[in-house]
C-alpha positions in Angstrom: -5.4 6.0 -10.9 -2.2 4.8 -9.9 1.2 3.2 -11.2 1.9 0.7 -9.2 1.8 -1.1 -5.3 3.4 2.3 -3.8 0.7 4.5 -5.1 -2.0 1.8 -5.1 -1.7 2.2 -1.3 -2.9 5.8 -1.4 -6.0 5.2 -2.9 -9.3 4.6 -1.2 -9.3 1.3 -3.4 -6.2 0.5 -5.9 -5.1 -2.5 -7.3 -1.6 -3.6 -9.0 -0.2 -6.8 -10.4 2.1 -8.3 -12.8 3.0 -11.9 -14.4 -0.7 -13.3 -13.5 -1.3 -12.0 -10.5 -2.8 -8.7 -8.7 -3.1 -7.7 -5.4 -5.9 -5.2 -4.2 -5.6 -2.7 -1.5 -8.1 -0.8 0.3 -7.3 2.4 2.1 -3.3 0.9 2.2 -3.7 -2.0 3.2 -3.5 -5.3 1.0 -6.9 -6.9 1.4 -6.9 -9.5 -1.4 -4.2 -11.3 -3.6 -5.5 -12.8 -7.3 -4.0 -15.0 -9.4 -5.9 -14.1 -13.0 -6.3 -11.2 -14.6 -10.2 -11.7 -14.8 -10.3 -13.3 -11.7 -8.5 -9.9 -10.9 -11.0 -8.0 -12.5 -14.0 -9.9 -10.8 -12.3 -9.2 -7.4 -12.0 -5.6 -7.5 -15.6 -5.4 -8.8 -16.2 -6.8 -6.0 -14.8 -4.6 -3.0 -15.2 -1.1 -5.5 -19.3 -2.6 -5.2 -18.5 -3.2 -1.6 -17.2 0.9 -1.2 -20.1 1.7 -2.8 -22.4 0.1 -0.5 -20.5 1.8 2.2 -20.7 5.1 0.9 -24.1 5.1 0.5 -24.7 3.6 4.0 -22.9 6.6 5.4 
C-alpha cells in the first residue's frame, strides 16, 4: 500500500493518480501513464498479471 508517487516508486508495482489521470510505477520507474479511472485499473491489472507471470517463471 502506498500513499502517493514517492511511495509508489518504492513498490514492486505502484500506482498514483489524480484528476482523471494516473501513472504506474514498476520498481521505481514510470512504465505507463493512463487517462481515466477505469483505464487505469485495467492497465494496473495487466501490469500486475505480467509481474506475477514473471515471478512464476523464476
